[in-house]
C-alpha distance (Angstrom), angle and dihedral (degrees) to the residues before:
residue distance angle dihedral
M1 . . .
G2 3.81 . .
D3 3.83 90.3 .
R4 3.77 93.6 66.3
K5 3.78 114.2 116.7
P6 3.77 117.6 -133.5
E7 3.77 113.5 -104.1
R8 3.79 112.0 -102.5
V9 3.74 117.9 -126.6
P10 3.80 112.8 -144.2
V11 3.77 118.4 -121.6
R12 3.78 108.6 -98.0
S13 3.79 114.1 -106.3
D14 3.82 93.2 -128.1
V15 3.82 89.2 56.6
V16 3.81 91.2 50.7
E17 3.81 91.7 46.4
Q18 3.80 92.5 50.9
A19 3.81 91.5 47.5
T20 3.81 88.7 51.9
R21 3.78 92.8 50.7
D22 3.82 91.3 45.9
K23 3.82 92.2 50.7
L24 3.80 92.1 49.7
E25 3.79 92.0 48.4
K26 3.80 92.2 46.9
R27 3.82 88.2 54.2
G28 3.81 91.7 51.4
V29 3.80 97.4 -103.0
T30 3.80 113.2 132.6
I31 3.77 129.7 -170.9
E32 3.80 86.6 -119.1
S33 3.81 93.3 55.3
I34 3.81 91.5 53.1
A35 3.82 91.8 41.8
Q36 3.81 89.7 54.7
I37 3.80 89.7 59.9
V38 3.80 90.2 48.2
Y39 3.81 91.0 48.7
D40 3.81 92.4 51.2
L41 3.80 90.9 48.3
Q42 3.81 97.3 47.1
L43 3.82 103.1 35.5
P44 3.83 93.9 83.2
F45 3.81 88.5 58.6
N46 3.79 98.4 40.4
E47 3.79 118.3 35.7
D48 3.82 90.4 -176.5
L49 3.79 92.4 59.2
H50 3.80 117.6 130.0
M51 3.79 128.4 -162.2
E52 3.82 88.1 -119.9
D53 3.83 88.4 62.1
C54 3.79 89.8 54.5
M55 3.79 93.4 46.8
D56 3.80 90.1 49.5
S57 3.80 90.1 50.5
V58 3.82 92.3 50.6
N59 3.79 89.6 48.5
K60 3.80 91.3 50.5
V61 3.82 91.5 49.7
L62 3.81 90.0 51.3
Q63 3.81 87.7 59.7
K64 3.81 90.5 67.3
R65 3.80 112.9 101.8
E66 3.80 91.9 -145.4
I67 3.80 90.4 59.1
Q68 3.79 92.7 43.5
H69 3.78 93.0 52.0
A70 3.80 93.3 47.1
V71 3.82 92.0 49.3
L72 3.80 93.5 48.0
V73 3.81 93.6 48.6
G74 3.80 94.5 44.0
I75 3.79 96.5 47.3
E76 3.80 90.4 45.8
L77 3.80 90.1 55.4
D78 3.82 91.3 47.7
E79 3.80 90.5 50.5
L80 3.80 92.8 47.5
A81 3.79 88.9 51.5
E82 3.82 90.2 51.3
K83 3.82 89.1 53.7
K84 3.81 89.7 45.8
Q85 3.80 90.0 -121.8
L86 3.80 99.3 134.4
S87 3.78 119.4 96.6
Q88 3.79 119.8 -110.4
P89 2.94 134.0 -66.6
L90 3.84 88.8 20.7
Q91 3.81 90.6 57.6
E92 3.80 92.9 59.1
I93 3.80 93.3 41.4
V94 3.82 94.5 52.9
E95 3.80 95.2 37.2
S96 3.81 92.2 53.0
D97 3.84 94.1 39.1
E98 3.77 88.4 -129.2
G99 3.79 111.0 -144.9
L100 3.80 96.8 -129.3
F101 3.81 94.9 46.6
G102 3.83 97.1 94.6
V103 3.81 97.3 169.5
D104 3.80 89.5 104.8
E105 3.80 90.6 57.3
T106 3.80 91.3 42.4
I107 3.81 93.6 56.8
A108 3.80 92.2 45.2
F109 3.81 93.4 42.9
G110 3.80 90.9 50.3
S111 3.80 89.4 62.6
V112 3.80 95.9 49.1
F113 3.80 100.4 75.9
G114 3.80 96.7 84.7
Y115 3.79 95.5 87.8
G116 3.78 103.0 41.9
S117 3.76 136.2 -110.5
I118 3.80 92.4 -41.1
A119 3.81 89.1 64.8
V120 3.81 90.8 46.2
T121 3.81 94.2 52.4
T122 3.81 91.1 42.2
F123 3.80 89.4 53.8
G124 3.81 90.1 54.5
Y125 3.78 91.0 49.1
L126 3.80 93.6 49.0
D127 3.79 93.0 45.0
K128 3.79 89.7 54.4
E129 3.81 100.4 38.7
K130 3.84 98.4 39.7
V131 3.81 99.5 -155.3
G132 3.80 131.1 -178.5
I133 3.79 117.0 -18.4
I134 3.82 89.4 -1.8
K135 3.81 90.0 64.4
E136 3.81 91.3 45.8
L137 3.79 90.8 53.2
D138 3.80 93.7 44.3
T139 3.81 94.5 51.1
K140 3.82 100.3 41.6
K141 3.75 112.1 126.4
G142 3.75 131.6 -163.3
E143 3.79 126.2 47.6
E144 3.80 96.9 -25.8
V145 3.81 116.0 103.5
N146 3.81 117.9 -159.7
T147 3.79 99.4 164.5
F148 3.81 92.3 130.8
L149 3.80 100.2 24.7
D150 3.81 98.8 64.7
D151 3.82 90.5 54.2
L152 3.80 92.2 45.0
V153 3.80 90.2 54.3
C154 3.83 87.3 51.0
S155 3.79 87.6 54.9
I156 3.80 94.8 48.4
A157 3.81 92.2 47.4
A158 3.81 92.8 45.2
N159 3.80 91.9 50.2
A160 3.81 92.4 46.4
S161 3.78 90.3 48.6
G162 3.80 92.4 48.2
R163 3.80 90.2 47.5
L164 3.81 90.6 53.8
A165 3.79 91.8 48.3
H166 3.80 90.1 53.2
R167 3.82 92.2 47.6
L168 3.82 90.0 50.2
R169 3.81 90.5 53.1
D170 3.81 90.8 47.2
R171 3.80 89.5 54.8
Q172 3.81 92.3 45.0
E173 3.80 87.6 54.0
K174 3.80 87.1 51.4
L175 3.78 95.1 -123.3
Q176 3.76 114.2 176.5
E177 3.80 113.3 -97.8
Q178 3.81 91.2 -116.2
E179 3.82 89.9 54.6
I180 3.81 89.5 52.3
I181 3.81 91.5 48.4
D182 3.81 90.9 48.8
K183 3.83 92.5 49.3
D184 3.79 90.7 48.1
R185 3.81 92.5 49.4
E186 3.80 90.1 49.7
E187 3.82 92.3 50.3
R188 3.81 91.2 53.1
I189 3.79 93.5 58.0
G190 3.76 111.1 106.4
């Protein structure tokens, strides 16, 4: 009986979500800066769109565990690279954001499937075009490393944009508000 391992208690999702939000804020990424990208992407398709809708969508996306985990891992790796605590050659690869690395995009891309093909194609667009805060993160010089963070912000914005597109279609199809709420809650699982 003495060999029995204590049962592990999972980290509460609200703790993980708050840690994710804190890490983003510490790195200079605000909900508003991501929402601005979402607004610019979705406004051509929804003339009644408000910035509050975009902020709400970003906030909802940040409730997804998949996103939270990706953000926490990616930012941790960026911070370790800043402190020069990765082993070589990984340190140099991450620190220099080597073009053929691709693991940064892979982690971010892996968390973009929650809101359908529109989120996937939007991610590709944002990763290539580097708009708004994404461009700021990608072009920062000095000691700061954002190899993973710029792609993670692409993922958050792409998911929030895809979520809004789906909600717009739900409303166009005149779904009942409770149906829309239920679909949204279901999409945020995981």
